[in-house]
All heavy atoms as TSV, in Angstrom:
chain	resi	resn	atom	element	x	y	z
A	1	MET	N	N	-339.471	-191.402	-74.451
A	1	MET	CA	C	-339.627	-190.285	-75.409
A	1	MET	C	C	-338.942	-189.049	-74.709
A	1	MET	O	O	-339.220	-188.669	-73.659
A	1	MET	CB	C	-341.118	-190.081	-75.679
A	1	MET	CG	C	-341.297	-188.901	-76.594
A	1	MET	SD	S	-343.059	-188.493	-76.890
A	1	MET	CE	C	-343.468	-189.925	-77.952
A	2	GLY	N	N	-338.075	-188.464	-75.511
A	2	GLY	CA	C	-337.381	-187.260	-74.979
A	2	GLY	C	C	-338.181	-186.041	-75.176
A	2	GLY	O	O	-339.195	-185.991	-75.873
A	3	ILE	N	N	-337.630	-184.964	-74.568
A	3	ILE	CA	C	-338.363	-183.630	-74.640
A	3	ILE	C	C	-338.518	-183.135	-76.050
A	3	ILE	O	O	-339.562	-182.620	-76.435
A	3	ILE	CB	C	-337.730	-182.653	-73.734
A	3	ILE	CG1	C	-338.549	-181.375	-73.587
A	3	ILE	CG2	C	-336.301	-182.323	-74.217
A	3	ILE	CD1	C	-338.168	-180.392	-72.511
A	4	PHE	N	N	-337.486	-183.440	-76.848
A	4	PHE	CA	C	-337.596	-182.894	-78.271
A	4	PHE	C	C	-338.509	-183.687	-79.068
A	4	PHE	O	O	-339.172	-183.227	-80.022
A	4	PHE	CB	C	-336.086	-182.892	-78.894
A	4	PHE	CG	C	-335.281	-181.861	-78.346
A	4	PHE	CD1	C	-334.189	-182.217	-77.481
A	4	PHE	CD2	C	-335.500	-180.519	-78.543
A	4	PHE	CE1	C	-333.423	-181.293	-76.989
A	4	PHE	CE2	C	-334.686	-179.546	-77.910
A	4	PHE	CZ	C	-333.628	-179.974	-77.174
A	5	ASP	N	N	-338.671	-185.004	-78.717
A	5	ASP	CA	C	-339.642	-185.809	-79.441
A	5	ASP	C	C	-341.089	-185.312	-79.095
A	5	ASP	O	O	-341.946	-185.276	-79.954
A	5	ASP	CB	C	-339.579	-187.315	-79.051
A	5	ASP	CG	C	-338.237	-187.927	-79.533
A	5	ASP	OD1	O	-337.806	-187.566	-80.650
A	5	ASP	OD2	O	-337.712	-188.784	-78.827
A	6	ARG	N	N	-341.353	-185.030	-77.885
A	6	ARG	CA	C	-342.648	-184.490	-77.459
A	6	ARG	C	C	-342.827	-183.160	-78.126
A	6	ARG	O	O	-343.935	-182.833	-78.594
A	6	ARG	CB	C	-342.701	-184.374	-75.952
A	6	ARG	CG	C	-342.957	-185.731	-75.322
A	6	ARG	CD	C	-343.237	-185.463	-73.837
A	6	ARG	NE	N	-341.912	-185.754	-73.195
A	6	ARG	CZ	C	-341.579	-185.212	-72.032
A	6	ARG	NH1	N	-342.435	-184.550	-71.289
A	6	ARG	NH2	N	-340.387	-185.456	-71.530
A	7	PHE	N	N	-341.906	-182.272	-78.161
A	7	PHE	CA	C	-341.989	-181.009	-78.836
A	7	PHE	C	C	-342.352	-181.140	-80.278
A	7	PHE	O	O	-343.213	-180.433	-80.863
A	7	PHE	CB	C	-340.688	-180.221	-78.669
A	7	PHE	CG	C	-340.735	-178.787	-79.161
A	7	PHE	CD1	C	-341.557	-177.809	-78.539
A	7	PHE	CD2	C	-340.059	-178.379	-80.256
A	7	PHE	CE1	C	-341.577	-176.513	-79.043
A	7	PHE	CE2	C	-340.057	-177.129	-80.799
A	7	PHE	CZ	C	-340.863	-176.252	-80.159
A	8	LYS	N	N	-341.566	-182.072	-80.912
A	8	LYS	CA	C	-341.850	-182.316	-82.341
A	8	LYS	C	C	-343.256	-182.743	-82.594
A	8	LYS	O	O	-343.838	-182.365	-83.593
A	8	LYS	CB	C	-340.816	-183.346	-82.824
A	8	LYS	CG	C	-340.896	-183.601	-84.326
A	8	LYS	CD	C	-339.840	-184.662	-84.760
A	8	LYS	CE	C	-339.964	-184.921	-86.251
A	8	LYS	NZ	N	-338.918	-185.845	-86.666
A	9	ASN	N	N	-343.806	-183.568	-81.819
A	9	ASN	CA	C	-345.154	-184.099	-81.900
A	9	ASN	C	C	-346.199	-182.998	-81.704
A	9	ASN	O	O	-347.187	-183.079	-82.281
A	9	ASN	CB	C	-345.493	-185.295	-80.969
A	9	ASN	CG	C	-344.657	-186.551	-81.338
A	9	ASN	OD1	O	-344.281	-186.757	-82.440
A	9	ASN	ND2	N	-344.457	-187.384	-80.402
A	10	GLN	N	N	-345.894	-182.040	-80.907
A	10	GLN	CA	C	-346.698	-180.911	-80.690
A	10	GLN	C	C	-346.648	-179.785	-81.707
A	10	GLN	O	O	-347.403	-178.916	-81.734
A	10	GLN	CB	C	-346.460	-180.308	-79.300
A	10	GLN	CG	C	-346.864	-181.277	-78.191
A	10	GLN	CD	C	-346.328	-180.667	-76.824
A	10	GLN	OE1	O	-345.780	-179.608	-76.743
A	10	GLN	NE2	N	-346.731	-181.369	-75.803
A	11	MET	N	N	-345.622	-179.903	-82.596
A	11	MET	CA	C	-345.441	-178.816	-83.516
A	11	MET	C	C	-346.316	-178.954	-84.791
A	11	MET	O	O	-345.836	-178.771	-85.879
A	11	MET	CB	C	-343.924	-178.898	-83.922
A	11	MET	CG	C	-342.946	-178.450	-82.851
A	11	MET	SD	S	-342.927	-176.621	-82.664
A	11	MET	CE	C	-344.096	-176.368	-81.374
A	12	LYS	N	N	-347.503	-179.115	-84.547
A	12	LYS	CA	C	-348.512	-179.165	-85.708
A	12	LYS	C	C	-349.587	-178.284	-85.321
A	12	LYS	O	O	-350.371	-178.441	-84.421
A	12	LYS	CB	C	-348.999	-180.616	-85.775
A	12	LYS	CG	C	-347.916	-181.624	-86.169
A	12	LYS	CD	C	-348.340	-183.013	-86.279
A	12	LYS	CE	C	-347.188	-183.871	-86.651
A	12	LYS	NZ	N	-347.241	-185.164	-85.953
A	13	GLY	N	N	-349.709	-177.156	-86.089
A	13	GLY	CA	C	-350.768	-176.226	-85.884
A	13	GLY	C	C	-350.262	-174.803	-85.606
A	13	GLY	O	O	-349.007	-174.584	-85.509
A	14	SER	N	N	-351.203	-173.866	-85.451
A	14	SER	CA	C	-350.824	-172.559	-85.295
A	14	SER	C	C	-350.143	-172.199	-84.019
A	14	SER	O	O	-349.374	-171.292	-83.901
A	14	SER	CB	C	-352.106	-171.676	-85.473
A	14	SER	OG	O	-353.004	-171.895	-84.402
A	15	LYS	N	N	-350.463	-172.993	-82.930
A	15	LYS	CA	C	-349.859	-172.767	-81.698
A	15	LYS	C	C	-348.325	-172.995	-81.722
A	15	LYS	O	O	-347.609	-172.264	-81.140
A	15	LYS	CB	C	-350.426	-173.710	-80.564
A	15	LYS	CG	C	-349.917	-173.419	-79.255
A	15	LYS	CD	C	-350.556	-174.246	-78.124
A	15	LYS	CE	C	-349.961	-174.023	-76.804
A	15	LYS	NZ	N	-350.559	-174.863	-75.720
A	16	ALA	N	N	-347.958	-173.955	-82.547
A	16	ALA	CA	C	-346.567	-174.227	-82.666
A	16	ALA	C	C	-345.805	-173.049	-83.357
A	16	ALA	O	O	-344.710	-172.642	-83.019
A	16	ALA	CB	C	-346.265	-175.498	-83.488
A	17	LYS	N	N	-346.406	-172.517	-84.376
A	17	LYS	CA	C	-345.905	-171.383	-85.044
A	17	LYS	C	C	-345.833	-170.151	-84.191
A	17	LYS	O	O	-344.850	-169.404	-84.220
A	17	LYS	CB	C	-346.642	-171.158	-86.364
A	17	LYS	CG	C	-346.483	-172.242	-87.356
A	17	LYS	CD	C	-347.308	-172.000	-88.624
A	17	LYS	CE	C	-347.155	-173.274	-89.443
A	17	LYS	NZ	N	-347.945	-173.173	-90.640
A	18	ASP	N	N	-346.899	-169.995	-83.370
A	18	ASP	CA	C	-346.835	-168.865	-82.421
A	18	ASP	C	C	-345.742	-168.952	-81.450
A	18	ASP	O	O	-345.053	-168.019	-81.062
A	18	ASP	CB	C	-348.202	-168.746	-81.717
A	18	ASP	CG	C	-349.348	-168.353	-82.603
A	18	ASP	OD1	O	-349.102	-167.859	-83.769
A	18	ASP	OD2	O	-350.546	-168.615	-82.212
A	19	THR	N	N	-345.527	-170.239	-80.935
A	19	THR	CA	C	-344.444	-170.450	-79.999
A	19	THR	C	C	-343.059	-170.219	-80.544
A	19	THR	O	O	-342.224	-169.651	-79.963
A	19	THR	CB	C	-344.599	-171.917	-79.458
A	19	THR	OG1	O	-345.842	-172.057	-78.876
A	19	THR	CG2	C	-343.436	-172.220	-78.453
A	20	SER	N	N	-342.934	-170.671	-81.847
A	20	SER	CA	C	-341.642	-170.399	-82.563
A	20	SER	C	C	-341.423	-169.013	-82.796
A	20	SER	O	O	-340.233	-168.482	-82.554
A	20	SER	CB	C	-341.759	-171.171	-83.818
A	20	SER	OG	O	-340.486	-171.025	-84.611
A	21	ASP	N	N	-342.418	-168.218	-83.163
A	21	ASP	CA	C	-342.248	-166.761	-83.313
A	21	ASP	C	C	-342.000	-166.094	-82.005
A	21	ASP	O	O	-341.138	-165.152	-81.996
A	21	ASP	CB	C	-343.550	-166.206	-83.946
A	21	ASP	CG	C	-343.722	-166.637	-85.414
A	21	ASP	OD1	O	-342.729	-166.985	-86.071
A	21	ASP	OD2	O	-344.913	-166.506	-85.877
A	22	ALA	N	N	-342.610	-166.506	-80.915
A	22	ALA	CA	C	-342.360	-165.890	-79.612
A	22	ALA	C	C	-340.877	-166.162	-79.190
A	22	ALA	O	O	-340.272	-165.214	-78.670
A	22	ALA	CB	C	-343.268	-166.439	-78.568
A	23	ALA	N	N	-340.386	-167.362	-79.416
A	23	ALA	CA	C	-339.018	-167.665	-79.123
A	23	ALA	C	C	-338.094	-166.846	-79.927
A	23	ALA	O	O	-337.050	-166.381	-79.428
A	23	ALA	CB	C	-338.736	-169.140	-79.360
A	24	GLU	N	N	-338.380	-166.599	-81.173
A	24	GLU	CA	C	-337.551	-165.788	-82.075
A	24	GLU	C	C	-337.525	-164.356	-81.533
A	24	GLU	O	O	-336.477	-163.757	-81.500
A	24	GLU	CB	C	-337.971	-165.806	-83.435
A	24	GLU	CG	C	-337.162	-164.938	-84.439
A	24	GLU	CD	C	-337.702	-164.959	-85.825
A	24	GLU	OE1	O	-338.913	-165.155	-86.030
A	24	GLU	OE2	O	-336.909	-164.729	-86.770
A	25	ARG	N	N	-338.698	-163.844	-81.251
A	25	ARG	CA	C	-338.771	-162.421	-80.704
A	25	ARG	C	C	-337.930	-162.287	-79.376
A	25	ARG	O	O	-337.237	-161.293	-79.216
A	25	ARG	CB	C	-340.279	-162.040	-80.512
A	25	ARG	CG	C	-340.932	-161.705	-81.737
A	25	ARG	CD	C	-342.317	-161.013	-81.444
A	25	ARG	NE	N	-343.173	-161.907	-80.626
A	25	ARG	CZ	C	-343.977	-162.766	-81.103
A	25	ARG	NH1	N	-344.025	-162.994	-82.386
A	25	ARG	NH2	N	-344.719	-163.482	-80.274
A	26	LYS	N	N	-338.067	-163.247	-78.525
A	26	LYS	CA	C	-337.420	-163.197	-77.247
A	26	LYS	C	C	-335.857	-163.228	-77.485
A	26	LYS	O	O	-335.103	-162.488	-76.743
A	26	LYS	CB	C	-337.841	-164.360	-76.364
A	26	LYS	CG	C	-337.304	-164.289	-74.944
A	26	LYS	CD	C	-338.014	-163.168	-74.242
A	26	LYS	CE	C	-337.776	-163.178	-72.702
A	26	LYS	NZ	N	-338.276	-162.137	-72.009
A	27	ALA	N	N	-335.420	-164.083	-78.352
A	27	ALA	CA	C	-333.984	-164.199	-78.630
A	27	ALA	C	C	-333.479	-162.869	-79.308
A	27	ALA	O	O	-332.363	-162.362	-78.861
A	27	ALA	CB	C	-333.650	-165.319	-79.640
A	28	ASN	N	N	-334.196	-162.298	-80.194
A	28	ASN	CA	C	-333.833	-160.962	-80.718
A	28	ASN	C	C	-333.855	-159.881	-79.709
A	28	ASN	O	O	-332.933	-159.003	-79.619
A	28	ASN	CB	C	-334.721	-160.632	-81.916
A	28	ASN	CG	C	-334.421	-161.399	-83.127
A	28	ASN	OD1	O	-333.255	-161.809	-83.406
A	28	ASN	ND2	N	-335.459	-161.704	-83.932
A	29	GLU	N	N	-334.801	-159.924	-78.762
A	29	GLU	CA	C	-334.878	-158.983	-77.732
A	29	GLU	C	C	-333.612	-159.073	-76.763
A	29	GLU	O	O	-333.104	-158.064	-76.475
A	29	GLU	CB	C	-336.177	-159.222	-76.933
A	29	GLU	CG	C	-336.340	-158.275	-75.743
A	29	GLU	CD	C	-337.562	-158.657	-74.957
A	29	GLU	OE1	O	-338.688	-158.787	-75.568
A	29	GLU	OE2	O	-337.469	-158.821	-73.740
A	30	LYS	N	N	-333.336	-160.252	-76.412
A	30	LYS	CA	C	-332.183	-160.447	-75.524
A	30	LYS	C	C	-330.806	-160.029	-76.156
A	30	LYS	O	O	-329.923	-159.583	-75.481
A	30	LYS	CB	C	-332.063	-161.954	-75.116
A	30	LYS	CG	C	-333.178	-162.418	-74.210
A	30	LYS	CD	C	-332.891	-161.982	-72.853
A	30	LYS	CE	C	-333.906	-162.543	-71.837
A	30	LYS	NZ	N	-333.649	-162.084	-70.516
A	31	THR	N	N	-330.749	-160.119	-77.555
A	31	THR	CA	C	-329.473	-159.857	-78.118
A	31	THR	C	C	-329.457	-158.386	-78.708
A	31	THR	O	O	-328.577	-158.023	-79.376
A	31	THR	CB	C	-329.144	-160.787	-79.268
A	31	THR	OG1	O	-330.204	-160.745	-80.245
A	31	THR	CG2	C	-328.952	-162.223	-78.749
A	32	GLY	N	N	-330.575	-157.708	-78.557
A	32	GLY	CA	C	-330.722	-156.366	-79.084
A	32	GLY	C	C	-330.692	-156.341	-80.597
A	32	GLY	O	O	-330.240	-155.386	-81.211
A	33	ASN	N	N	-331.251	-157.385	-81.165
A	33	ASN	CA	C	-331.359	-157.548	-82.630
A	33	ASN	C	C	-330.072	-157.605	-83.311
A	33	ASN	O	O	-330.057	-157.429	-84.564
A	33	ASN	CB	C	-332.304	-156.492	-83.224
A	33	ASN	CG	C	-333.765	-156.672	-82.808
A	33	ASN	OD1	O	-334.199	-157.775	-82.673
A	33	ASN	ND2	N	-334.413	-155.557	-82.643
A	34	LYS	N	N	-328.955	-157.746	-82.567
A	34	LYS	CA	C	-327.630	-157.741	-83.225
A	34	LYS	C	C	-327.428	-159.018	-84.086
A	34	LYS	O	O	-326.636	-159.009	-84.977
A	34	LYS	CB	C	-326.550	-157.756	-82.097
A	34	LYS	CG	C	-326.440	-156.479	-81.443
A	34	LYS	CD	C	-325.361	-156.435	-80.393
A	34	LYS	CE	C	-325.295	-155.146	-79.631
A	34	LYS	NZ	N	-324.345	-155.258	-78.508
A	35	HIS	N	N	-328.135	-160.068	-83.759
A	35	HIS	CA	C	-327.947	-161.368	-84.484
A	35	HIS	C	C	-329.255	-161.830	-85.043
A	35	HIS	O	O	-329.607	-163.016	-85.169
A	35	HIS	CB	C	-327.511	-162.478	-83.457
A	35	HIS	CG	C	-326.230	-161.977	-82.765
A	35	HIS	ND1	N	-324.952	-161.973	-83.402
A	35	HIS	CD2	C	-326.035	-161.507	-81.474
A	35	HIS	CE1	C	-324.156	-161.509	-82.487
A	35	HIS	NE2	N	-324.684	-161.274	-81.370
A	36	GLU	N	N	-330.041	-160.863	-85.593
A	36	GLU	CA	C	-331.344	-161.182	-86.098
A	36	GLU	C	C	-331.316	-162.174	-87.229
A	36	GLU	O	O	-332.141	-163.129	-87.322
A	36	GLU	CB	C	-332.007	-159.874	-86.591
A	36	GLU	CG	C	-333.480	-159.982	-86.949
A	36	GLU	CD	C	-334.128	-158.706	-87.255
A	36	GLU	OE1	O	-333.472	-157.595	-87.176
A	36	GLU	OE2	O	-335.303	-158.733	-87.622
A	37	GLY	N	N	-330.304	-162.086	-88.153
A	37	GLY	CA	C	-330.154	-162.975	-89.285
A	37	GLY	C	C	-329.902	-164.406	-88.807
A	37	GLY	O	O	-330.593	-165.314	-89.327
A	38	GLN	N	N	-328.998	-164.453	-87.869
A	38	GLN	CA	C	-328.674	-165.863	-87.400
A	38	GLN	C	C	-329.834	-166.477	-86.577
A	38	GLN	O	O	-330.061	-167.682	-86.744
A	38	GLN	CB	C	-327.401	-165.794	-86.434
A	38	GLN	CG	C	-326.170	-165.442	-87.153
A	38	GLN	CD	C	-325.859	-163.940	-87.230
A	38	GLN	OE1	O	-326.760	-163.120	-87.090
A	38	GLN	NE2	N	-324.638	-163.561	-87.419
A	39	VAL	N	N	-330.599	-165.728	-85.833
A	39	VAL	CA	C	-331.714	-166.150	-85.094
A	39	VAL	C	C	-332.839	-166.647	-86.104
A	39	VAL	O	O	-333.356	-167.745	-85.970
A	39	VAL	CB	C	-332.327	-165.108	-84.123
A	39	VAL	CG1	C	-333.588	-165.547	-83.577
A	39	VAL	CG2	C	-331.266	-164.795	-83.067
A	40	ASP	N	N	-332.964	-165.920	-87.132
A	40	ASP	CA	C	-333.966	-166.311	-88.133
A	40	ASP	C	C	-333.515	-167.656	-88.861
A	40	ASP	O	O	-334.330	-168.489	-89.103
A	40	ASP	CB	C	-334.197	-165.164	-89.171
A	40	ASP	CG	C	-335.318	-165.418	-90.145
A	40	ASP	OD1	O	-336.453	-165.785	-89.655
A	40	ASP	OD2	O	-335.099	-165.361	-91.379
A	41	ASP	N	N	-332.239	-167.671	-89.184
A	41	ASP	CA	C	-331.753	-168.895	-89.813
A	41	ASP	C	C	-331.885	-170.131	-88.905
A	41	ASP	O	O	-332.414	-171.185	-89.399
A	41	ASP	CB	C	-330.292	-168.748	-90.186
A	41	ASP	CG	C	-330.054	-167.826	-91.295
A	41	ASP	OD1	O	-331.032	-167.503	-92.090
A	41	ASP	OD2	O	-328.898	-167.374	-91.492
A	42	ALA	N	N	-331.618	-169.920	-87.615
A	42	ALA	CA	C	-331.841	-170.983	-86.692
A	42	ALA	C	C	-333.197	-171.474	-86.580
A	42	ALA	O	O	-333.583	-172.639	-86.571
A	42	ALA	CB	C	-331.241	-170.621	-85.328
A	43	GLN	N	N	-334.184	-170.462	-86.598
A	43	GLN	CA	C	-335.575	-170.753	-86.486
A	43	GLN	C	C	-336.032	-171.510	-87.662
A	43	GLN	O	O	-336.746	-172.578	-87.544
A	43	GLN	CB	C	-336.421	-169.468	-86.326
A	43	GLN	CG	C	-337.915	-169.789	-86.243
A	43	GLN	CD	C	-338.768	-168.517	-86.287
A	43	GLN	OE1	O	-338.339	-167.531	-86.912
A	43	GLN	NE2	N	-339.898	-168.543	-85.790
A	44	GLN	N	N	-335.611	-171.172	-88.796
A	44	GLN	CA	C	-335.953	-171.865	-90.002
A	44	GLN	C	C	-335.465	-173.218	-90.071
A	44	GLN	O	O	-336.121	-174.208	-90.442
A	44	GLN	CB	C	-335.349	-171.077	-91.321
A	44	GLN	CG	C	-336.126	-169.806	-91.637
A	44	GLN	CD	C	-335.525	-169.167	-92.813
A	44	GLN	OE1	O	-335.101	-169.825	-93.761
A	44	GLN	NE2	N	-335.495	-167.815	-92.791
A	45	ARG	N	N	-334.184	-173.472	-89.610
A	45	ARG	CA	C	-333.630	-174.851	-89.564
A	45	ARG	C	C	-334.370	-175.708	-88.585
A	45	ARG	O	O	-334.645	-176.888	-88.836
A	45	ARG	CB	C	-332.143	-174.754	-89.152
A	45	ARG	CG	C	-331.362	-174.188	-90.259
A	45	ARG	CD	C	-329.814	-174.064	-89.855
A	45	ARG	NE	N	-329.091	-173.400	-90.835
A	45	ARG	CZ	C	-327.968	-173.878	-91.428
A	45	ARG	NH1	N	-327.534	-175.044	-91.074
A	45	ARG	NH2	N	-327.366	-173.114	-92.315
A	46	ILE	N	N	-334.639	-175.127	-87.429
A	46	ILE	CA	C	-335.411	-175.896	-86.382
A	46	ILE	C	C	-336.736	-176.293	-86.905
A	46	ILE	O	O	-337.236	-177.505	-86.833
A	46	ILE	CB	C	-335.539	-175.187	-85.122
A	46	ILE	CG1	C	-334.122	-175.061	-84.453
A	46	ILE	CG2	C	-336.473	-175.813	-84.159
A	46	ILE	CD1	C	-334.059	-174.051	-83.289
A	47	GLU	N	N	-337.575	-175.347	-87.484
A	47	GLU	CA	C	-338.829	-175.619	-88.077
A	47	GLU	C	C	-338.748	-176.594	-89.179
A	47	GLU	O	O	-339.658	-177.521	-89.252
A	47	GLU	CB	C	-339.508	-174.324	-88.531
A	47	GLU	CG	C	-339.937	-173.411	-87.371
A	47	GLU	CD	C	-340.567	-172.096	-87.873
A	47	GLU	OE1	O	-340.722	-171.903	-89.113
A	47	GLU	OE2	O	-341.058	-171.373	-86.955
A	48	GLY	N	N	-337.787	-176.516	-89.980
A	48	GLY	CA	C	-337.543	-177.503	-91.057
A	48	GLY	C	C	-337.329	-178.892	-90.548
A	48	GLY	O	O	-337.895	-179.809	-91.053
A	49	SER	N	N	-336.496	-179.012	-89.542
A	49	SER	CA	C	-336.243	-180.359	-89.002
A	49	SER	C	C	-337.445	-180.928	-88.250
A	49	SER	O	O	-337.550	-182.140	-88.106
A	49	SER	CB	C	-335.075	-180.290	-88.038
A	49	SER	OG	O	-335.338	-179.610	-86.865
A	50	LEU	N	N	-338.359	-180.013	-87.843
A	50	LEU	CA	C	-339.558	-180.518	-87.204
A	50	LEU	C	C	-340.713	-180.708	-88.161
A	50	LEU	O	O	-341.829	-181.073	-87.770
A	50	LEU	CB	C	-339.979	-179.555	-86.085
A	50	LEU	CG	C	-339.036	-179.416	-84.922
A	50	LEU	CD1	C	-339.541	-178.264	-84.018
A	50	LEU	CD2	C	-338.981	-180.729	-84.185
A	51	GLY	N	N	-340.473	-180.383	-89.398
A	51	GLY	CA	C	-341.465	-180.562	-90.418
A	51	GLY	C	C	-342.531	-179.464	-90.507
A	51	GLY	O	O	-343.571	-179.660	-91.031
A	52	MET	N	N	-342.103	-178.324	-89.981
A	52	MET	CA	C	-343.032	-177.174	-90.051
A	52	MET	C	C	-342.695	-176.391	-91.287
A	52	MET	O	O	-341.756	-175.507	-91.277
A	52	MET	CB	C	-342.837	-176.268	-88.804
A	52	MET	CG	C	-343.208	-176.995	-87.493
A	52	MET	SD	S	-342.776	-175.968	-86.065
A	52	MET	CE	C	-343.700	-174.447	-86.421
A	53	ASP	N	N	-343.397	-176.613	-92.334
A	53	ASP	CA	C	-343.193	-175.840	-93.620
A	53	ASP	C	C	-343.872	-174.510	-93.471
A	53	ASP	O	O	-345.013	-174.374	-93.139
A	53	ASP	CB	C	-343.744	-176.605	-94.703
A	53	ASP	CG	C	-342.888	-177.855	-94.953
A	53	ASP	OD1	O	-341.689	-177.807	-94.687
A	53	ASP	OD2	O	-343.426	-178.833	-95.486
A	54	ARG	N	N	-343.157	-173.537	-93.794
A	54	ARG	CA	C	-343.708	-172.140	-93.675
A	54	ARG	C	C	-343.103	-171.292	-94.815
A	54	ARG	O	O	-341.927	-171.385	-95.174
A	54	ARG	CB	C	-343.212	-171.529	-92.341
A	54	ARG	CG	C	-343.950	-170.248	-91.940
A	54	ARG	CD	C	-343.221	-169.635	-90.804
A	54	ARG	NE	N	-343.469	-170.223	-89.537
A	54	ARG	CZ	C	-343.787	-169.452	-88.531
A	54	ARG	NH1	N	-343.761	-168.226	-88.490
A	54	ARG	NH2	N	-343.924	-170.176	-87.353
A	55	ASP	N	N	-343.953	-170.549	-95.477
A	55	ASP	CA	C	-343.512	-169.685	-96.591
A	55	ASP	C	C	-342.678	-168.578	-95.932
A	55	ASP	O	O	-343.154	-167.822	-95.227
A	55	ASP	CB	C	-344.669	-169.221	-97.388
A	55	ASP	CG	C	-345.349	-170.237	-98.114
A	55	ASP	OD1	O	-344.769	-171.230	-98.501
A	55	ASP	OD2	O	-346.566	-170.015	-98.368
A	56	ARG	N	N	-341.474	-168.434	-96.356
A	56	ARG	CA	C	-340.550	-167.419	-95.857
A	56	ARG	C	C	-340.026	-166.517	-97.055
A	56	ARG	O	O	-339.727	-167.163	-98.062
A	56	ARG	CB	C	-339.334	-167.945	-95.092
A	56	ARG	CG	C	-339.751	-168.670	-93.852
A	56	ARG	CD	C	-338.936	-168.144	-92.767
A	56	ARG	NE	N	-339.140	-168.825	-91.574
A	56	ARG	CZ	C	-339.467	-168.141	-90.489
A	56	ARG	NH1	N	-339.405	-166.933	-90.355
A	56	ARG	NH2	N	-339.715	-168.798	-89.311
A	57	HIS	N	N	-339.944	-165.302	-96.823
A	57	HIS	CA	C	-339.392	-164.463	-97.833
A	57	HIS	C	C	-337.895	-164.284	-97.567
A	57	HIS	O	O	-337.509	-164.094	-96.424
A	57	HIS	CB	C	-340.029	-163.057	-97.846
A	57	HIS	CG	C	-341.542	-163.198	-98.141
A	57	HIS	ND1	N	-341.993	-163.545	-99.306
A	57	HIS	CD2	C	-342.598	-162.898	-97.315
A	57	HIS	CE1	C	-343.365	-163.577	-99.237
A	57	HIS	NE2	N	-343.680	-163.181	-98.084
A	58	GLU	N	N	-337.097	-164.359	-98.549
A	58	GLU	CA	C	-335.694	-164.152	-98.407
A	58	GLU	C	C	-335.318	-162.717	-97.995
A	58	GLU	O	O	-335.941	-161.769	-98.605
A	58	GLU	CB	C	-334.906	-164.497	-99.690
A	58	GLU	CG	C	-334.911	-165.927	-100.069
A	58	GLU	CD	C	-334.109	-166.787	-99.075
A	58	GLU	OE1	O	-333.114	-166.344	-98.535
A	58	GLU	OE2	O	-334.676	-167.870	-98.665
A	59	GLN	N	N	-334.487	-162.623	-97.008
A	59	GLN	CA	C	-334.080	-161.190	-96.631
A	59	GLN	C	C	-332.903	-160.744	-97.495
A	59	GLN	O	O	-332.012	-161.639	-97.775
A	59	GLN	CB	C	-333.736	-161.183	-95.131
A	59	GLN	CG	C	-334.947	-161.507	-94.289
A	59	GLN	CD	C	-334.542	-161.391	-92.843
A	59	GLN	OE1	O	-333.385	-161.119	-92.490
A	59	GLN	NE2	N	-335.495	-161.669	-91.924
A	60	PRO	N	N	-332.909	-159.541	-97.856
A	60	PRO	CA	C	-331.819	-158.945	-98.683
A	60	PRO	C	C	-330.462	-159.041	-97.949
A	60	PRO	O	O	-330.325	-159.030	-96.800
A	60	PRO	CB	C	-332.179	-157.612	-99.044
A	60	PRO	CG	C	-333.256	-157.206	-98.232
A	60	PRO	CD	C	-333.852	-158.444	-97.559
């Protein structure tokens, strides 16, 4: 079992969402929020591929 398989299995619950949010914040912090839209899109795609459904509001 690869690292991503283990991560996928652990992505059930609030801890997974907290971890995902923390990673997004860190990425935005490192880039000075210059790529906030792309980071958010990437987070949504990753969560979607891991089966983490989350209600998201579309950004204008």
